[in-house]
N, C-alpha and C positions, 0 to 999 in steps of 0.2 A: 496407373496404380490400380491394383486389384481392389474393386469396390467391396468385395467380401471382407477385406481386411481393413481398408482405410477408414478412418473416422476419428473423432475427437470430441472432447467436451470437458465440462467441469462438474464434479459431483456436488449436488445440492446439500445444503444444511438447513437446520431449523432456524426460525426467527430468533434474533439475539435477545438476551436478557429476559427470557420468558415471555416476550411480547408476541402477540399473534400477528402484528403488522409487519409487512416486509420492510427491510432496512431502509430502502430509499423513501418509502412512504412515511417513515419517522422523521425524515430530514427535509422534505419539501411537501408543500400542500397543493401540488398540482399533479396531474396524471403523468406517468413516466414519459409518454409520447410527447406531451407538451413540454415537459422539462427538457427532453432531448432536443426538441426542435427550436425552442424559443430561448432557453437559458444556458444549456450546457456549453461552456466555453465562450459564451456571448455576453451575458448580462447577469447582474446580481438578482437574487430572489429572496425576499423577506417572507417568512411563513410564521404565523402567529400560533400560540399554544392552542387556542380554541379550535384551530383546524388540524392540529397535529396530535391531539390526545389529552390536552389539559396541562396545567402547570407542573404536574409531577411526571411529565412525559419522559424525562431523561434520568431521573433519580435512580432507576434500576440499573443504569449503566455505571455511574460513579457518583456517590453522594459525598457531601463534606466529611461524614464519618468514615467513608471508605478512603478518602484522601488522607485523613489522619492515620488510618491503619497502615497505609503504605509508607507514610513518613516516619512512623514510630516503631513498627513491629515486624517489618518485612525485610530488614537488612538491605534496604534500597541503596544502590551505588550510583555514582556518577558514571556515564552522563545521563542516567535516567531522571536526574533532577538538574534543572538550571534555575538560577535565581537572577532576577533583573530588577533594577531600580533606576528610575529616571532615564530610561532608554539605554542603560548600560548593563551588560551581562557581567555579573560578579565572578571572580575567580573561585574555583572549586574549594580551595583551602579555607574559604570563609565559612563553609557549611559542611565540610566532609573531613573525615579522619579515621583513625582506627576504632574498631568496635569493642575493645576490651579483650579480656583473656579468651584465647581460642578463636578470636575474630580480629586479628591484628591488621587485616587488609586495610590500607590507608585511605581508600576512596569511598568509605561508607558514609551515608547521610547521617548526621548527628542531629537529633531532634531538638536539643536545647539551642543549638546554633540557628537552626531553621526558625524556631520560635522568635529569637531575638531579631532576625532579619525581617520576618513577616510583620512582627509588631512595629517595626520601624518603617513600614510602608513598602517593602519589597514584594514583587510578584513571584510566586513559585510556579515553575513549569515542570509538570510531570511528563516525561517524554517516553515514547515507545510503549504506551499502555496497551497497544494491540498485541504486545508480547508478554504483558505482565498481569493484566486484570481480566479474569474469565469473561465477564459480560462484554468487554470491549474486544477481546479476542474473537468472540462470536460475531459482534457487529462488523468488525473489519472484514472477516471472512465473507459474510453474506453480502455486505455492501460492495466489497471489491468484486465479488462474483457477478453482481447485477451490473456494475459499471464496466466490468472487463478491465479494470486497472488496479495496480497495486496501490495500497494506501497505508497511512500511519495515523495514530491517534495520540494527541497530547491533551493535557488538562492544564488550565490556567487558573490559579487561585490568586486573586487580587484583593488586598485590603480595601476598606472603605475609602472613597475619595482619592484613589491612587490609580496610576497608569504605568504599566510596566515598560511599554515600548512606544517610541515615537512613530509618527506616520511612516508607513513603509508598504511595500508590496511583496507578495510571495510569488515564487516561480512554479507553484502548483495550485490547483483549485482547492478551495476549502469549504467544508460545511461547519458552521459554528452552531453548537447546540448549547443553549443557556440552561444550566442545571439549577443554579441557586443564585439568589441576589439579582441585582439589576446592573446592567452595563450599557453605557452610551457608545454607540458605534457611529463614527463619521467615515463615510466612504466617498472617494473621489475617482474620477475617470483616470484611466492609466496614462502614464507618461510614456510607456513602452508597451503597446498591446502584445499579448501572448509572449511574454519573455521566456527564454529558455533557462535551464538551470545555471548555465554559464553567464547569465545576464542578471545578477542580483541587484537589488535596489541601491546598494551602497555605491555603485558606480555612477548613479544618477541622483545622489543625495540632494544636490542643489535644486534640480528640477522637481523632485518629490516635495521638498520643503516649499517651493514656490506655489505649486498646485494646491498644496494643503492649506494655503492661506485663502484660497477662493471658496466659493459656495460649494458645499458637498452635494453629491448626487443622492446620498442617503444620510440622514441625521436622525437616528432612532434609538430609543432605549429598548434593549432586549430584556424581557421579563422571563421568569422560569417557564420552560416549555417552548419558548420561541426558538426559531432557527433562521440562520442567514447563510445563503450560498453566495460565494464570491469566486468568479473566475480568476485565474492567475493574472497578475498585473494590476488589478484594481487596488488603488491606495486605500489604506484603512488605519484607523487608530481606535482604541477602545479604553474607556475609563470607568471604573467602578463608581457607583453612585453613593447613596447614603449608607450602604452596608457592604460587607465583603461579597465578592462575586466568584462563582465557579462556573466555568464553561469548558466544553470540550471542543477541540478543533480537529476535524478529520481532514487530513491533507491527502489529496489524490494526485499521484504522479501522472503528469500529462504524457500521453502517447502522441507525438507530433509528426508532422511530415519531415521534420529535420531528423527524426529517428530513422525514417526510411533513407534519407540521404546518408546518414552515418553507416547504415547497413550496406548501402550500395558502395560506399567508399571502402569498407572492409573487404567486400567481394572484389572490387576493382583491382586490388593488389594481386589478383591472379593473372592480370594482363601484364606481360613482360614490358610492353611499351611504356606503361605507366610506372614501372619500376626502374626505368632507364636512368643512368647517371647523367646529369647535365654536363655540358661541354667543359673541358678543362679551362680553368682561369676565368670562368664567367663571373662577372661582377653583379651580385644580386641587387645592388642599388642602382644599376644602370638599366633604365626602362627599355632602351633600344636593344640591349643584349637579351633582356628577358622576353621581349615581345615575340620573337620567332619560336622560342621554346614554349611560351604560353600557348601560341597558336597550335603548335604540334600536339601539345598535351590536351587541349580542348578537343581537337579532332580525334585523338586516340580515345579520349573518354566518351565522346559522342558515339564512336563506333562500338565501344564496349557496351554502353548503355543499351544499344539496340538489341543486344543479346541477353540482357539481364533476365533471369528467371524469377517469377514471383515466388516460386516454392523456396528458392534459396534465400530470398529476402525474408520470407515468413519464418524460415528456420532461424535466421539471425535474431529476429524480433523475439521469437519464442525463447531462445537461449538467454536473452537479456531480461525479459519480463517475468517469465514463470518463476525463477528463483526469488523474485522480490515479493511474492505473495505466498506465504506458507499455507498449507491445508490445516485442517483442524488438529489440535493436539491429540496425541494418543498416550496411553499409560504403558510404559515399557514393561513393568513387572506383570501387569495383568495380561498384556499381549503375549509375553513369553509363556505364561502359564496356559493361555488359550492354545498356543501352538503345541505345547507338550501334551495336552489332553484332548486335542481335536478329534471329533468323531463324525461320521456321516450325518448324524442327526443335528449337529450344531449349525447355527446360522451365522452368516458373515455378510458384511456390506462394505462397499467402497468407502474409503476415508473421506469424510465430508470436506468439500472445498478442494479436492485433488484435481488438478488439471491433467488431462491425459490425451494421448493421441496414439492410435494404432496405425502401423504402416508395415508393409512387407519388409522382412528382415533378411531375405536371401536364403537359398538352400533350404526351402521348406520351413522357414522360420518366420515369426512375427516379432516386430519390435514394438514394445510398449514404452512410449516416451512419457515421463512424468517431470515434475518440476526440477528435480536435481539429478536425474540419472535416466538411463535407458536399459530396459530389461529385454532380453531375447528369449523367446519361448517357442516350442513347436507350434507350427501353424494349426495343428489339430486342436489347440486350446482356444481358438478364436470364438467358437460358439459359447463356451463357458465364460470367456472374458467379456463378451458383449452382454451377457446376462448380468454378470457381476458389476460391470461399469455403469449400468443404468442407475445404480444407487438403491435398488430394492434389496431388502434383506432376503437372502437365499439360503436354503438348506444345502449343505455341502453335497449330500447324496443325490440332489436333484440337478446338479450341474450338467448341462447337455454336452454332447460331442465327445465325451470320454468313455472308455469301455468299462472301467471298473471303479469301485469305490476307492481302491488304492490309488488309482490315477487321479481321482478327484481330490483326495486328501493331499497328495503330493503337490498339486497345483495350489490348493488353498493354503497349505503350510508355507509354500514359497511366497505367495502374495502377502500373507500375514507377516512373514519374516522381513519382507521388503517394505513394509508399512504402506502397502497399497490398500489392503483390506483391514477392517477391524472386526472383532467379534461383536455380536449383538446380544 
């Protein structure tokens, strides 16, 4: 591959919620290298507010007043809200319906019904806040960029002395950020280390319940500003104490070796031997009949695996993971106005959080891969692209490698129109 063209990266963004601290430093009280080596995917980590910025450390992300705003004035719809009580998720009709004249859509959250359920001890789960609430949009983008993983953010509002969910495990890692109130967390060793998404806890409910009866590995009350990291598979339950509790859960989708296996299996379909029909009349329940076919298949798969190309596997992973993590939001109306009035003196920058990769595109072209599409451009645009993709604000008239301001404007307008760049 031409080294003058090949390359990739992710455009940086500012710290979330107006905080000067990097997103990961808001969630764990150890250095990133120590977190990566000693805790990531391995062991829980409890970080206290005193080491993370104080008891108000997460209120800029979502306060109780912000949660009330979402529940009452934002036209929230299911499934952005779940309600649970005594370990059971309640059906949506218990808290959702039409919103009145001009808003008859039947799945809108109704605040008076939410009030009744919450006052009766139910836990409210605000889901997908990384798509709804600006400070959490920013947190998700920055933390996801640091971890290199897609993630989601939910909020849990639990009344005093209540518990929304029984002991369970998640199939993704979580950062628990205690915003308000106090919540007791009991954490036990996994019954299934490193579970995949297809291995939820419900299939091992008896094992989970039995382990939960034993002594926990962690039994602590989280106060405002505290944080807890749990790798996937670790059992946990949480109960509000003497007052209501609000915490955020940042769920990190695990990238596993099994994902590599899945990518390899998708690519293996290119081998005709592995697509071959099994013999006529074969009884799949007869191990003696299956054995020679299994032997032949394993041999064919082994031969094919010896030819598997890392670049092809990486492309499969990119196609799966990049669409799961959106870049920073942009303003369509302002962006359209900037395109219409663009001049050589205007400055532009790459969209924050945008994952990108440059590769040869054939016939003197370059391919710019982003999270949801691929653009092909003349190879002569590469010097300008490399400047723009660094993330620095750049004057359009200063873009290198292009002969005239008209050429520079054409490229800048194209990239603004494709939501690669934003005006500064």
